[in-house]
C-alpha positions as CSV (number, residue, x, y, z in Angstrom):
1,M,-9.3,-81.8,-32.2
2,K,-8.9,-78.2,-33.5
3,L,-5.5,-78.0,-31.9
4,V,-4.3,-81.1,-33.7
5,F,-5.7,-79.8,-37.0
6,A,-3.9,-76.5,-36.5
7,E,-0.6,-78.2,-35.7
8,S,-0.9,-80.4,-38.8
9,F,-1.8,-77.4,-41.0
10,I,1.2,-75.4,-39.7
11,L,3.5,-78.4,-40.3
12,N,2.3,-78.8,-43.9
13,V,2.8,-75.1,-44.6
14,S,6.3,-75.2,-43.2
15,E,7.2,-78.3,-45.2
16,S,5.9,-76.6,-48.4
17,L,8.0,-73.5,-47.7
18,C,11.0,-75.6,-47.1
19,S,10.5,-77.4,-50.4
20,F,10.2,-74.1,-52.3
21,L,13.2,-72.5,-50.7
22,P,15.7,-74.4,-53.0
23,A,13.8,-73.3,-56.0
24,F,13.7,-69.7,-55.0
25,S,17.4,-69.8,-54.3
26,L,18.1,-71.3,-57.7
27,L,16.1,-68.6,-59.4
28,Q,18.0,-65.9,-57.5
29,E,21.3,-67.5,-58.6
30,Q,20.2,-67.6,-62.2
31,A,19.1,-64.0,-62.1
32,A,22.4,-63.0,-60.6
33,Q,24.2,-64.9,-63.3
34,I,22.2,-63.2,-66.0
35,G,22.9,-59.8,-64.5
36,N,26.6,-60.6,-64.2
37,S,26.8,-61.8,-67.8
38,S,25.1,-58.7,-69.1
39,S,27.5,-56.4,-67.2
40,S,30.4,-58.6,-68.2
41,L,29.4,-58.3,-71.9
42,L,29.2,-54.5,-71.6
43,D,32.5,-54.4,-69.7
44,L,34.1,-56.6,-72.4
45,I,33.0,-54.3,-75.1
46,L,34.3,-51.3,-73.2
47,R,37.6,-53.0,-72.5
48,A,38.0,-54.2,-76.1
49,S,41.1,-53.4,-78.1
50,P,41.0,-50.3,-80.4
51,I,40.8,-52.4,-83.5
52,T,37.8,-54.4,-82.2
53,M,36.1,-51.2,-81.1
54,L,36.6,-49.8,-84.6
55,V,35.1,-53.0,-86.1
56,L,32.1,-52.8,-83.8
57,L,31.6,-49.1,-84.6
58,I,31.7,-49.7,-88.3
59,L,29.2,-52.6,-88.0
60,L,26.9,-50.4,-85.8
61,L,26.9,-47.6,-88.4
62,L,26.2,-50.1,-91.2
63,S,23.4,-51.6,-89.2
64,I,21.8,-48.2,-88.4
65,A,22.0,-47.2,-92.1
66,S,20.5,-50.5,-93.2
67,W,17.5,-50.2,-90.8
68,A,17.0,-46.6,-92.0
69,I,16.9,-47.7,-95.6
70,I,14.6,-50.6,-94.7
71,F,12.0,-48.3,-93.0
72,T,12.3,-45.7,-95.7
73,K,11.8,-48.3,-98.5
74,A,8.9,-49.8,-96.6
75,R,7.0,-46.5,-96.7
76,A,8.0,-45.5,-100.3
77,T,7.3,-48.9,-101.8
78,K,3.9,-49.3,-100.0
79,L,2.8,-45.8,-101.3
80,A,4.0,-46.6,-104.8
81,E,2.1,-50.0,-104.8
82,R,-1.1,-48.4,-103.5
83,Q,-1.1,-45.5,-106.0
84,T,-0.2,-47.9,-108.8
85,A,-3.2,-50.0,-108.1
86,E,-5.3,-46.8,-108.0
87,F,-3.9,-45.7,-111.4
88,I,-4.5,-49.0,-113.0
89,Q,-8.1,-49.0,-111.8
90,A,-8.5,-45.5,-113.2
91,F,-6.9,-46.5,-116.5
92,E,-9.4,-49.4,-116.9
93,E,-12.3,-47.1,-116.1
94,S,-11.2,-44.3,-118.5
95,S,-12.4,-44.1,-122.0
96,H,-10.7,-40.9,-123.1
97,W,-7.2,-39.5,-122.7
98,I,-8.4,-36.4,-120.9
99,D,-10.0,-38.5,-118.1
100,L,-6.7,-40.4,-117.6
101,Q,-4.7,-37.1,-117.6
102,A,-6.9,-35.7,-114.8
103,R,-6.5,-38.8,-112.7
104,A,-2.7,-38.9,-113.1
105,A,-2.3,-35.7,-111.1
106,S,-3.5,-37.4,-107.8
107,V,-1.2,-40.4,-108.0
108,G,2.2,-38.8,-108.4
109,A,4.1,-41.5,-106.3
110,S,3.2,-44.2,-108.8
111,P,5.8,-45.0,-111.4
112,L,3.1,-45.4,-113.9
113,T,2.4,-41.7,-113.6
114,A,5.9,-40.9,-114.9
115,I,5.4,-43.2,-117.9
116,F,2.0,-41.6,-118.7
117,L,3.4,-38.1,-118.4
118,A,6.4,-39.0,-120.7
119,A,4.0,-40.4,-123.3
120,H,1.8,-37.3,-122.9
121,G,4.8,-35.0,-123.4
122,E,5.9,-36.9,-126.5
123,L,2.3,-36.7,-128.0
124,Q,2.3,-32.9,-127.5
125,K,5.6,-32.6,-129.5
126,Q,4.4,-34.8,-132.4
127,S,2.6,-33.4,-135.4
128,R,2.0,-36.9,-136.7
129,L,1.4,-40.0,-134.5
130,N,4.6,-42.0,-134.1
131,L,4.0,-45.0,-131.8
132,D,7.7,-46.1,-131.9
133,A,8.9,-42.8,-130.5
134,I,6.2,-42.9,-127.8
135,Q,7.3,-46.4,-126.9
136,R,11.0,-45.4,-126.6
137,V,10.0,-42.5,-124.4
138,M,8.0,-44.7,-122.1
139,Q,10.7,-47.3,-121.9
140,S,13.2,-44.6,-120.9
141,A,10.8,-43.4,-118.2
142,A,10.3,-46.9,-116.9
143,I,14.1,-47.4,-116.7
144,G,14.3,-44.1,-114.7
145,E,11.6,-45.2,-112.3
146,T,13.1,-48.6,-111.8
147,T,16.4,-46.9,-111.0
148,R,14.7,-44.6,-108.5
149,L,13.0,-47.5,-106.8
150,E,16.2,-49.4,-106.5
151,K,18.0,-46.4,-105.0
152,S,19.9,-47.2,-101.7
153,L,19.4,-50.9,-102.2
154,G,23.1,-51.1,-103.1
155,L,24.0,-50.1,-99.6
156,L,21.9,-53.0,-98.2
157,A,23.7,-55.4,-100.6
158,S,27.1,-54.0,-99.6
159,T,26.2,-54.4,-95.9
160,A,25.0,-57.9,-96.4
161,S,28.1,-59.0,-98.2
162,A,30.7,-56.9,-96.2
163,S,29.5,-57.2,-92.6
164,P,30.4,-60.9,-92.1
165,F,34.0,-60.2,-93.4
166,I,34.3,-57.1,-91.2
167,G,33.2,-59.3,-88.2
168,L,35.6,-62.0,-89.3
169,F,38.4,-59.4,-89.3
170,G,37.5,-58.6,-85.7
171,T,37.5,-62.3,-85.0
172,V,41.0,-62.7,-86.3
173,V,42.1,-59.7,-84.2
174,G,40.6,-61.3,-81.1
175,I,42.4,-64.6,-81.7
176,I,45.7,-62.8,-82.2
177,I,45.1,-61.1,-78.9
178,S,44.4,-64.4,-77.3
179,F,47.6,-66.0,-78.5
180,N,49.5,-62.9,-77.5
181,G,48.1,-63.1,-74.0
182,L,48.9,-66.8,-73.9
183,T,52.6,-66.1,-74.8
184,Q,52.9,-63.4,-72.1
185,A,51.2,-65.5,-69.4
186,T,53.4,-67.4,-67.0
187,T,51.1,-70.4,-67.0
188,A,48.7,-71.5,-69.7
189,S,45.2,-71.0,-68.4
190,I,41.8,-70.1,-69.7
191,Q,42.1,-66.6,-68.1
192,A,44.9,-65.8,-70.5
193,V,42.9,-66.4,-73.7
194,A,39.4,-65.8,-72.5
195,P,39.3,-62.0,-73.2
196,G,40.6,-62.3,-76.8
197,I,38.2,-65.2,-77.6
198,A,35.3,-63.3,-76.2
199,E,36.2,-60.3,-78.4
200,A,36.4,-62.6,-81.3
201,L,32.9,-64.0,-80.6
202,V,31.4,-60.5,-80.1
203,A,32.8,-59.3,-83.4
204,T,31.5,-62.4,-85.2
205,A,28.0,-61.9,-83.7
206,A,28.0,-58.2,-84.5
207,G,28.9,-59.0,-88.2
208,I,26.0,-61.5,-88.5
209,A,23.6,-59.2,-86.7
210,A,24.3,-56.5,-89.2
211,A,24.3,-58.8,-92.3
212,V,21.0,-60.7,-91.7
213,P,18.6,-57.8,-91.8
214,A,20.4,-56.3,-94.8
215,V,20.1,-59.5,-96.7
216,L,16.4,-60.0,-95.9
217,G,15.6,-56.3,-96.7
218,Y,17.5,-56.4,-100.0
219,N,15.8,-59.5,-101.2
220,H,12.4,-58.4,-100.1
221,Y,12.5,-54.9,-101.7
222,L,14.3,-56.1,-104.8
223,N,11.4,-58.5,-105.4
224,R,8.8,-55.8,-104.9
225,V,10.7,-53.5,-107.4
226,K,10.7,-56.3,-109.9
227,I,6.9,-56.7,-109.6
228,L,6.5,-52.9,-110.1
229,A,8.9,-53.1,-113.1
230,A,6.7,-55.8,-114.6
231,E,3.6,-53.7,-114.1
232,M,5.3,-50.8,-115.8
233,D,6.1,-52.9,-118.9
234,S,2.6,-54.2,-119.0
235,F,1.2,-50.7,-118.6
236,S,3.4,-49.3,-121.4
237,L,2.0,-51.8,-123.8
238,R,-1.6,-51.2,-122.7
239,L,-1.1,-47.4,-123.0
240,L,0.2,-47.8,-126.5
241,N,-3.0,-49.6,-127.4
242,F,-5.0,-46.9,-125.7
243,I,-3.2,-44.2,-127.7
244,E,-3.8,-46.0,-130.9
245,R,-7.5,-46.5,-130.2
246,E,-7.8,-42.8,-129.2
247,A,-6.1,-41.7,-132.5
248,T,-8.2,-44.1,-134.6
249,S,-11.4,-42.8,-133.0
250,Q,-10.4,-39.2,-133.7
251,V,-9.6,-40.1,-137.4
252,V,-13.0,-41.8,-137.7
253,A,-14.7,-38.8,-136.2
254,K,-13.0,-36.4,-138.6
255,T,-13.8,-38.6,-141.6
256,G,-17.5,-38.7,-140.5
257,E,-17.6,-35.0,-140.3
258,Q,-16.1,-34.6,-143.8
259,W,-18.7,-37.0,-145.3
260,R,-21.5,-35.0,-143.6
């Protein structure tokens, strides 16, 4: 009885192994195809025409520059937003100009600090309070801070708009190479046009790969800069009211001292 059971068990195991063998062989063939396609893609890039290589090099440099700007802007914008929130909280909690001045020194990355310092500098120059002059100085400081925050975003916009056309140029070159290979071939076959078509597709893919992150990064950080610009405009108006209240309280205090 045990012998029959052992024979049946061995038979079932062997049948199971035989059923899995085609699946294993199929997986090996797919892995080999993936490895061959990867090496073929690398070989294709290395054997590309000089113009296609130049196109790919330009797109690579634009992509590296775009990612560098994206990471730099991520850090700078996050710091500016965090310190702006801290400065607004300090502004709401401050009741005197000297308190706000002491707080501004610790949030130098916030664009609101530049606006406050511009207003403070104008106040130091005035012998008589002129709110219009202070407003103009703060508006000029806000424009300067907006320009600083938007710095390098132009390269993202240029990469986003130019990369597809650069890739399209590589595509056209690849198609020209394909037709040239077709005219020189003795017989019309896919082998005659395949390298040029492959170069064209690689250039197109490289152009899209360089353009998409640049578009997303440009729109994202431009929107965040617009939010900060709106906060700067709101802060400028609130700071004018603060200055006016501070000046009024000082006049009232002086008048009370005179009546005493």
